[in-house]
Backbone as XML, in Angstrom:
<?xml version="1.0"?>
<chain id="A" units="angstrom">
  <residue number="1" name="MET">
    <atom name="N" x="115.959" y="35.283" z="201.227"/>
    <atom name="CA" x="117.418" y="35.386" z="201.407"/>
    <atom name="C" x="117.496" y="36.809" z="201.171"/>
  </residue>
  <residue number="2" name="SER">
    <atom name="N" x="118.208" y="37.468" z="201.905"/>
    <atom name="CA" x="119.251" y="38.645" z="201.673"/>
    <atom name="C" x="120.497" y="38.683" z="202.632"/>
  </residue>
  <residue number="3" name="LEU">
    <atom name="N" x="120.941" y="39.813" z="202.128"/>
    <atom name="CA" x="122.180" y="40.238" z="202.724"/>
    <atom name="C" x="122.302" y="39.960" z="204.155"/>
  </residue>
  <residue number="4" name="ALA">
    <atom name="N" x="121.362" y="40.391" z="204.667"/>
    <atom name="CA" x="120.863" y="40.253" z="206.426"/>
    <atom name="C" x="120.525" y="39.054" z="206.827"/>
  </residue>
  <residue number="5" name="GLY">
    <atom name="N" x="119.959" y="38.127" z="206.199"/>
    <atom name="CA" x="119.395" y="36.855" z="206.877"/>
    <atom name="C" x="118.511" y="36.097" z="205.778"/>
  </residue>
  <residue number="6" name="MET">
    <atom name="N" x="117.851" y="35.046" z="206.308"/>
    <atom name="CA" x="116.663" y="34.070" z="205.744"/>
    <atom name="C" x="115.838" y="33.859" z="206.615"/>
  </residue>
  <residue number="7" name="MET">
    <atom name="N" x="114.972" y="33.561" z="205.834"/>
    <atom name="CA" x="113.618" y="32.447" z="206.496"/>
    <atom name="C" x="113.858" y="30.895" z="206.302"/>
  </residue>
  <residue number="8" name="LEU">
    <atom name="N" x="113.880" y="30.474" z="207.481"/>
    <atom name="CA" x="114.411" y="28.842" z="207.460"/>
    <atom name="C" x="112.965" y="28.047" z="207.602"/>
  </residue>
  <residue number="9" name="HIS">
    <atom name="N" x="112.393" y="26.948" z="207.253"/>
    <atom name="CA" x="111.423" y="26.185" z="207.740"/>
    <atom name="C" x="111.833" y="24.900" z="208.201"/>
  </residue>
  <residue number="10" name="ALA">
    <atom name="N" x="111.201" y="24.132" z="209.290"/>
    <atom name="CA" x="111.397" y="23.278" z="209.929"/>
    <atom name="C" x="110.399" y="22.710" z="210.157"/>
  </residue>
  <residue number="11" name="SER">
    <atom name="N" x="110.522" y="21.231" z="210.458"/>
    <atom name="CA" x="109.303" y="20.131" z="210.877"/>
    <atom name="C" x="109.250" y="20.647" z="212.396"/>
  </residue>
  <residue number="12" name="ALA">
    <atom name="N" x="108.400" y="20.193" z="213.037"/>
    <atom name="CA" x="107.761" y="20.335" z="214.331"/>
    <atom name="C" x="109.104" y="20.014" z="215.518"/>
  </residue>
  <residue number="13" name="ASP">
    <atom name="N" x="109.820" y="18.566" z="215.284"/>
    <atom name="CA" x="110.705" y="18.018" z="215.930"/>
    <atom name="C" x="112.032" y="18.598" z="216.252"/>
  </residue>
  <residue number="14" name="PRO">
    <atom name="N" x="112.778" y="19.488" z="215.224"/>
    <atom name="CA" x="113.707" y="20.303" z="215.554"/>
    <atom name="C" x="113.545" y="21.493" z="216.330"/>
  </residue>
  <residue number="15" name="ALA">
    <atom name="N" x="112.249" y="22.114" z="215.748"/>
    <atom name="CA" x="111.890" y="23.514" z="216.262"/>
    <atom name="C" x="111.805" y="23.325" z="218.032"/>
  </residue>
  <residue number="16" name="ARG">
    <atom name="N" x="111.548" y="22.027" z="218.333"/>
    <atom name="CA" x="111.561" y="22.283" z="219.977"/>
    <atom name="C" x="112.797" y="22.539" z="220.738"/>
  </residue>
  <residue number="17" name="TRP">
    <atom name="N" x="113.643" y="22.449" z="220.199"/>
    <atom name="CA" x="115.094" y="22.813" z="220.566"/>
    <atom name="C" x="115.789" y="24.048" z="220.467"/>
  </residue>
  <residue number="18" name="LEU">
    <atom name="N" x="114.966" y="24.702" z="219.172"/>
    <atom name="CA" x="115.557" y="26.280" z="219.149"/>
    <atom name="C" x="114.738" y="27.267" z="219.418"/>
  </residue>
  <residue number="19" name="ALA">
    <atom name="N" x="115.355" y="28.237" z="219.895"/>
    <atom name="CA" x="114.487" y="29.347" z="220.618"/>
    <atom name="C" x="115.519" y="30.692" z="219.987"/>
  </residue>
  <residue number="20" name="GLU">
    <atom name="N" x="114.754" y="31.961" z="220.129"/>
    <atom name="CA" x="115.607" y="33.031" z="219.808"/>
    <atom name="C" x="116.591" y="33.083" z="220.395"/>
  </residue>
  <residue number="21" name="GLY">
    <atom name="N" x="117.788" y="33.747" z="219.708"/>
    <atom name="CA" x="118.910" y="34.333" z="220.065"/>
    <atom name="C" x="119.750" y="32.980" z="219.896"/>
  </residue>
  <residue number="22" name="ASP">
    <atom name="N" x="119.332" y="32.123" z="219.712"/>
    <atom name="CA" x="120.386" y="30.753" z="219.465"/>
    <atom name="C" x="121.011" y="31.115" z="218.043"/>
  </residue>
  <residue number="23" name="GLU">
    <atom name="N" x="122.312" y="30.596" z="218.378"/>
    <atom name="CA" x="123.314" y="30.599" z="217.135"/>
    <atom name="C" x="123.272" y="29.879" z="216.621"/>
  </residue>
  <residue number="24" name="LEU">
    <atom name="N" x="123.663" y="29.481" z="214.979"/>
    <atom name="CA" x="123.514" y="28.447" z="214.064"/>
    <atom name="C" x="124.662" y="28.436" z="213.156"/>
  </residue>
  <residue number="25" name="LEU">
    <atom name="N" x="125.141" y="27.365" z="212.705"/>
    <atom name="CA" x="126.354" y="27.510" z="211.542"/>
    <atom name="C" x="125.349" y="26.792" z="210.399"/>
  </residue>
  <residue number="26" name="LEU">
    <atom name="N" x="125.370" y="27.681" z="209.544"/>
    <atom name="CA" x="124.688" y="27.086" z="208.240"/>
    <atom name="C" x="125.359" y="26.545" z="207.142"/>
  </residue>
  <residue number="27" name="GLY">
    <atom name="N" x="125.469" y="25.269" z="206.792"/>
    <atom name="CA" x="126.160" y="25.067" z="205.949"/>
    <atom name="C" x="125.617" y="24.336" z="204.299"/>
  </residue>
  <residue number="28" name="PHE">
    <atom name="N" x="125.926" y="25.047" z="203.398"/>
    <atom name="CA" x="125.642" y="25.171" z="201.936"/>
    <atom name="C" x="126.393" y="24.458" z="201.086"/>
  </residue>
  <residue number="29" name="GLN">
    <atom name="N" x="126.094" y="23.545" z="200.205"/>
    <atom name="CA" x="126.737" y="23.086" z="199.162"/>
    <atom name="C" x="126.913" y="23.747" z="198.035"/>
  </residue>
  <residue number="30" name="ILE">
    <atom name="N" x="128.139" y="24.415" z="197.616"/>
    <atom name="CA" x="127.998" y="25.013" z="195.846"/>
    <atom name="C" x="128.197" y="24.549" z="194.791"/>
  </residue>
  <residue number="31" name="PRO">
    <atom name="N" x="127.328" y="23.911" z="194.199"/>
    <atom name="CA" x="127.692" y="22.888" z="193.371"/>
    <atom name="C" x="128.571" y="23.282" z="192.366"/>
  </residue>
  <residue number="32" name="GLU">
    <atom name="N" x="128.806" y="24.756" z="191.990"/>
    <atom name="CA" x="129.733" y="25.318" z="190.479"/>
    <atom name="C" x="130.974" y="24.893" z="191.595"/>
  </residue>
  <residue number="33" name="GLY">
    <atom name="N" x="131.366" y="25.126" z="192.445"/>
    <atom name="CA" x="132.672" y="25.178" z="192.738"/>
    <atom name="C" x="133.266" y="23.808" z="193.710"/>
  </residue>
  <residue number="34" name="GLN">
    <atom name="N" x="132.056" y="23.078" z="194.099"/>
    <atom name="CA" x="132.035" y="21.784" z="194.919"/>
    <atom name="C" x="132.882" y="21.993" z="196.247"/>
  </residue>
  <residue number="35" name="TRP">
    <atom name="N" x="132.362" y="22.958" z="197.020"/>
    <atom name="CA" x="132.881" y="23.420" z="198.110"/>
    <atom name="C" x="131.818" y="23.986" z="199.124"/>
  </residue>
  <residue number="36" name="LEU">
    <atom name="N" x="132.208" y="23.467" z="200.033"/>
    <atom name="CA" x="130.852" y="24.186" z="201.251"/>
    <atom name="C" x="131.049" y="25.355" z="201.871"/>
  </residue>
  <residue number="37" name="LEU">
    <atom name="N" x="129.961" y="26.241" z="202.116"/>
    <atom name="CA" x="129.944" y="27.605" z="202.695"/>
    <atom name="C" x="129.257" y="27.408" z="203.725"/>
  </residue>
  <residue number="38" name="GLY">
    <atom name="N" x="130.051" y="27.811" z="204.581"/>
    <atom name="CA" x="129.381" y="28.018" z="205.927"/>
    <atom name="C" x="128.863" y="29.724" z="206.469"/>
  </residue>
  <residue number="39" name="LEU">
    <atom name="N" x="127.981" y="29.983" z="206.795"/>
    <atom name="CA" x="127.311" y="31.024" z="207.307"/>
    <atom name="C" x="127.013" y="30.877" z="208.581"/>
  </residue>
  <residue number="40" name="LYS">
    <atom name="N" x="127.423" y="32.122" z="209.674"/>
    <atom name="CA" x="126.872" y="32.020" z="210.979"/>
    <atom name="C" x="125.833" y="33.183" z="211.264"/>
  </residue>
  <residue number="41" name="ALA">
    <atom name="N" x="124.484" y="32.224" z="211.818"/>
    <atom name="CA" x="123.492" y="32.864" z="212.137"/>
    <atom name="C" x="122.735" y="32.929" z="213.406"/>
  </residue>
  <residue number="42" name="ARG">
    <atom name="N" x="121.810" y="33.943" z="213.810"/>
    <atom name="CA" x="121.468" y="34.004" z="214.854"/>
    <atom name="C" x="119.725" y="33.815" z="214.574"/>
  </residue>
  <residue number="43" name="ILE">
    <atom name="N" x="119.056" y="33.026" z="215.385"/>
    <atom name="CA" x="117.591" y="33.200" z="215.379"/>
    <atom name="C" x="117.098" y="34.814" z="215.871"/>
  </residue>
  <residue number="44" name="VAL">
    <atom name="N" x="116.464" y="35.172" z="215.451"/>
    <atom name="CA" x="115.928" y="36.504" z="215.804"/>
    <atom name="C" x="114.303" y="36.553" z="215.995"/>
  </residue>
  <residue number="45" name="TRP">
    <atom name="N" x="113.528" y="35.441" z="215.056"/>
    <atom name="CA" x="111.908" y="35.017" z="215.287"/>
    <atom name="C" x="111.968" y="33.772" z="215.091"/>
  </residue>
  <residue number="46" name="LYS">
    <atom name="N" x="110.690" y="33.039" z="215.762"/>
    <atom name="CA" x="110.245" y="31.731" z="215.179"/>
    <atom name="C" x="108.633" y="31.936" z="215.468"/>
  </residue>
  <residue number="47" name="ARG">
    <atom name="N" x="107.861" y="31.056" z="214.405"/>
    <atom name="CA" x="106.471" y="31.086" z="214.401"/>
    <atom name="C" x="105.938" y="29.814" z="213.893"/>
  </residue>
  <residue number="48" name="GLN">
    <atom name="N" x="105.176" y="29.343" z="214.719"/>
    <atom name="CA" x="104.537" y="28.018" z="214.532"/>
    <atom name="C" x="103.449" y="28.111" z="213.938"/>
  </residue>
  <residue number="49" name="GLY">
    <atom name="N" x="102.854" y="27.041" z="212.928"/>
    <atom name="CA" x="101.623" y="26.918" z="212.599"/>
    <atom name="C" x="101.559" y="27.557" z="210.939"/>
  </residue>
  <residue number="50" name="MET">
    <atom name="N" x="102.592" y="28.057" z="210.581"/>
    <atom name="CA" x="102.538" y="28.828" z="209.319"/>
    <atom name="C" x="101.918" y="27.493" z="208.121"/>
  </residue>
  <residue number="51" name="LYS">
    <atom name="N" x="101.100" y="28.131" z="207.327"/>
    <atom name="CA" x="100.455" y="27.564" z="206.343"/>
    <atom name="C" x="101.493" y="27.289" z="204.960"/>
  </residue>
  <residue number="52" name="ASN">
    <atom name="N" x="102.394" y="26.145" z="205.286"/>
    <atom name="CA" x="103.680" y="26.387" z="204.399"/>
    <atom name="C" x="103.764" y="24.661" z="204.418"/>
  </residue>
  <residue number="53" name="LEU">
    <atom name="N" x="103.905" y="24.318" z="202.986"/>
    <atom name="CA" x="104.053" y="22.931" z="202.666"/>
    <atom name="C" x="105.960" y="22.704" z="203.001"/>
  </residue>
  <residue number="54" name="LEU">
    <atom name="N" x="106.723" y="23.746" z="203.528"/>
    <atom name="CA" x="108.136" y="23.210" z="203.863"/>
    <atom name="C" x="108.048" y="22.692" z="205.241"/>
  </residue>
  <residue number="55" name="GLY">
    <atom name="N" x="107.008" y="23.139" z="206.158"/>
    <atom name="CA" x="107.095" y="22.769" z="207.324"/>
    <atom name="C" x="106.305" y="23.679" z="208.362"/>
  </residue>
  <residue number="56" name="SER">
    <atom name="N" x="106.224" y="23.029" z="209.311"/>
    <atom name="CA" x="105.431" y="23.801" z="210.628"/>
    <atom name="C" x="105.930" y="25.115" z="211.204"/>
  </residue>
  <residue number="57" name="TRP">
    <atom name="N" x="107.291" y="24.930" z="211.005"/>
    <atom name="CA" x="107.652" y="26.091" z="212.013"/>
    <atom name="C" x="108.374" y="26.717" z="210.585"/>
  </residue>
  <residue number="58" name="ALA">
    <atom name="N" x="108.468" y="28.133" z="211.492"/>
    <atom name="CA" x="109.595" y="29.509" z="210.387"/>
    <atom name="C" x="110.260" y="29.879" z="211.357"/>
  </residue>
  <residue number="59" name="PHE">
    <atom name="N" x="111.564" y="30.068" z="210.868"/>
    <atom name="CA" x="112.404" y="30.705" z="211.653"/>
    <atom name="C" x="113.115" y="31.835" z="211.029"/>
  </residue>
  <residue number="60" name="GLY">
    <atom name="N" x="113.573" y="32.966" z="211.323"/>
    <atom name="CA" x="113.900" y="34.442" z="210.951"/>
    <atom name="C" x="115.877" y="34.296" z="211.372"/>
  </residue>
  <residue number="61" name="VAL">
    <atom name="N" x="116.879" y="34.375" z="210.554"/>
    <atom name="CA" x="117.560" y="34.271" z="210.849"/>
    <atom name="C" x="118.416" y="35.461" z="210.703"/>
  </residue>
  <residue number="62" name="GLU">
    <atom name="N" x="119.367" y="36.069" z="211.226"/>
    <atom name="CA" x="120.465" y="36.842" z="210.856"/>
    <atom name="C" x="122.016" y="36.627" z="210.961"/>
  </residue>
  <residue number="63" name="PHE">
    <atom name="N" x="122.466" y="36.989" z="209.835"/>
    <atom name="CA" x="123.623" y="37.011" z="209.676"/>
    <atom name="C" x="124.330" y="37.686" z="210.733"/>
  </residue>
  <residue number="64" name="TYR">
    <atom name="N" x="125.627" y="36.986" z="211.103"/>
    <atom name="CA" x="126.633" y="37.741" z="211.997"/>
    <atom name="C" x="128.271" y="37.027" z="211.422"/>
  </residue>
  <residue number="65" name="ASP">
    <atom name="N" x="129.436" y="37.951" z="211.576"/>
    <atom name="CA" x="130.493" y="37.694" z="211.922"/>
    <atom name="C" x="130.934" y="37.023" z="210.559"/>
  </residue>
  <residue number="66" name="THR">
    <atom name="N" x="130.062" y="37.440" z="209.498"/>
    <atom name="CA" x="130.441" y="37.285" z="207.814"/>
    <atom name="C" x="130.575" y="37.887" z="207.177"/>
  </residue>
  <residue number="67" name="SER">
    <atom name="N" x="131.232" y="37.879" z="206.106"/>
    <atom name="CA" x="131.461" y="39.071" z="205.080"/>
    <atom name="C" x="130.346" y="39.061" z="204.066"/>
  </residue>
  <residue number="68" name="GLU">
    <atom name="N" x="130.002" y="40.264" z="203.680"/>
    <atom name="CA" x="129.024" y="40.470" z="202.224"/>
    <atom name="C" x="129.643" y="39.448" z="201.093"/>
  </residue>
  <residue number="69" name="SER">
    <atom name="N" x="130.907" y="39.160" z="200.988"/>
    <atom name="CA" x="131.290" y="38.568" z="199.792"/>
    <atom name="C" x="131.267" y="37.022" z="200.329"/>
  </residue>
  <residue number="70" name="GLU">
    <atom name="N" x="131.028" y="36.400" z="201.442"/>
    <atom name="CA" x="130.969" y="35.188" z="201.765"/>
    <atom name="C" x="129.371" y="34.838" z="201.087"/>
  </residue>
  <residue number="71" name="ILE">
    <atom name="N" x="128.316" y="35.839" z="201.862"/>
    <atom name="CA" x="127.072" y="35.717" z="201.941"/>
    <atom name="C" x="126.697" y="35.963" z="200.267"/>
  </residue>
  <residue number="72" name="ARG">
    <atom name="N" x="127.052" y="36.729" z="199.625"/>
    <atom name="CA" x="126.844" y="36.739" z="197.858"/>
    <atom name="C" x="127.417" y="35.519" z="197.505"/>
  </residue>
  <residue number="73" name="LYS">
    <atom name="N" x="128.087" y="34.779" z="197.785"/>
    <atom name="CA" x="128.402" y="33.455" z="196.985"/>
    <atom name="C" x="127.420" y="32.756" z="196.930"/>
  </residue>
  <residue number="74" name="LEU">
    <atom name="N" x="126.431" y="32.740" z="197.933"/>
    <atom name="CA" x="124.937" y="32.077" z="198.025"/>
    <atom name="C" x="123.902" y="32.446" z="197.370"/>
  </residue>
  <residue number="75" name="LEU">
    <atom name="N" x="123.842" y="34.269" z="197.529"/>
    <atom name="CA" x="122.467" y="34.841" z="197.741"/>
    <atom name="C" x="122.833" y="35.162" z="195.887"/>
  </residue>
  <residue number="76" name="ASP">
    <atom name="N" x="123.699" y="35.568" z="195.146"/>
    <atom name="CA" x="123.853" y="35.918" z="194.003"/>
    <atom name="C" x="123.690" y="35.083" z="192.914"/>
  </residue>
  <residue number="77" name="PRO">
    <atom name="N" x="123.993" y="33.669" z="192.748"/>
    <atom name="CA" x="123.818" y="32.495" z="191.878"/>
    <atom name="C" x="122.317" y="32.350" z="192.175"/>
  </residue>
  <residue number="78" name="ALA">
    <atom name="N" x="121.589" y="32.117" z="193.386"/>
    <atom name="CA" x="120.334" y="31.844" z="193.795"/>
    <atom name="C" x="119.174" y="33.021" z="192.772"/>
  </residue>
  <residue number="79" name="ALA">
    <atom name="N" x="119.731" y="34.408" z="193.204"/>
    <atom name="CA" x="119.007" y="35.332" z="192.583"/>
    <atom name="C" x="118.632" y="35.019" z="191.044"/>
  </residue>
  <residue number="80" name="ALA">
    <atom name="N" x="119.742" y="34.535" z="190.600"/>
    <atom name="CA" x="119.801" y="34.825" z="189.172"/>
    <atom name="C" x="118.974" y="33.584" z="188.736"/>
  </residue>
  <residue number="81" name="VAL">
    <atom name="N" x="118.816" y="32.484" z="189.307"/>
    <atom name="CA" x="118.048" y="31.653" z="188.608"/>
    <atom name="C" x="116.716" y="31.254" z="189.356"/>
  </residue>
  <residue number="82" name="SER">
    <atom name="N" x="115.988" y="32.043" z="190.326"/>
    <atom name="CA" x="114.978" y="32.116" z="190.932"/>
    <atom name="C" x="113.673" y="32.987" z="190.256"/>
  </residue>
  <residue number="83" name="ALA">
    <atom name="N" x="112.571" y="32.308" z="190.461"/>
    <atom name="CA" x="111.250" y="33.051" z="189.584"/>
    <atom name="C" x="110.689" y="33.541" z="190.885"/>
  </residue>
  <residue number="84" name="PRO">
    <atom name="N" x="109.635" y="34.613" z="190.562"/>
    <atom name="CA" x="108.721" y="34.953" z="191.574"/>
    <atom name="C" x="107.645" y="33.969" z="191.817"/>
  </residue>
  <residue number="85" name="MET">
    <atom name="N" x="107.464" y="34.006" z="192.882"/>
    <atom name="CA" x="106.356" y="33.060" z="193.690"/>
    <atom name="C" x="105.030" y="33.492" z="192.933"/>
  </residue>
  <residue number="86" name="PRO">
    <atom name="N" x="104.183" y="32.597" z="192.735"/>
    <atom name="CA" x="102.874" y="33.090" z="191.819"/>
    <atom name="C" x="102.196" y="33.533" z="192.848"/>
  </residue>
</chain>
């Protein structure tokens, strides 16, 4: 995840209905505040068959019509506790 967008993983079933250019509203539960954060995103690429345990499809989405401060409510706490991948 970055200020510009993020990569999402999905199983094959929902991926059939999503295409580049589709717009999404992504909802995130923020534990500290007990509220829901909604980020508007647009699919900019998708790939099938990525070797990943999180799902057989991967999507790149870019955020739009969302302020940097809203994105940081999710990004900053996640960056503080994340560890580098092995």
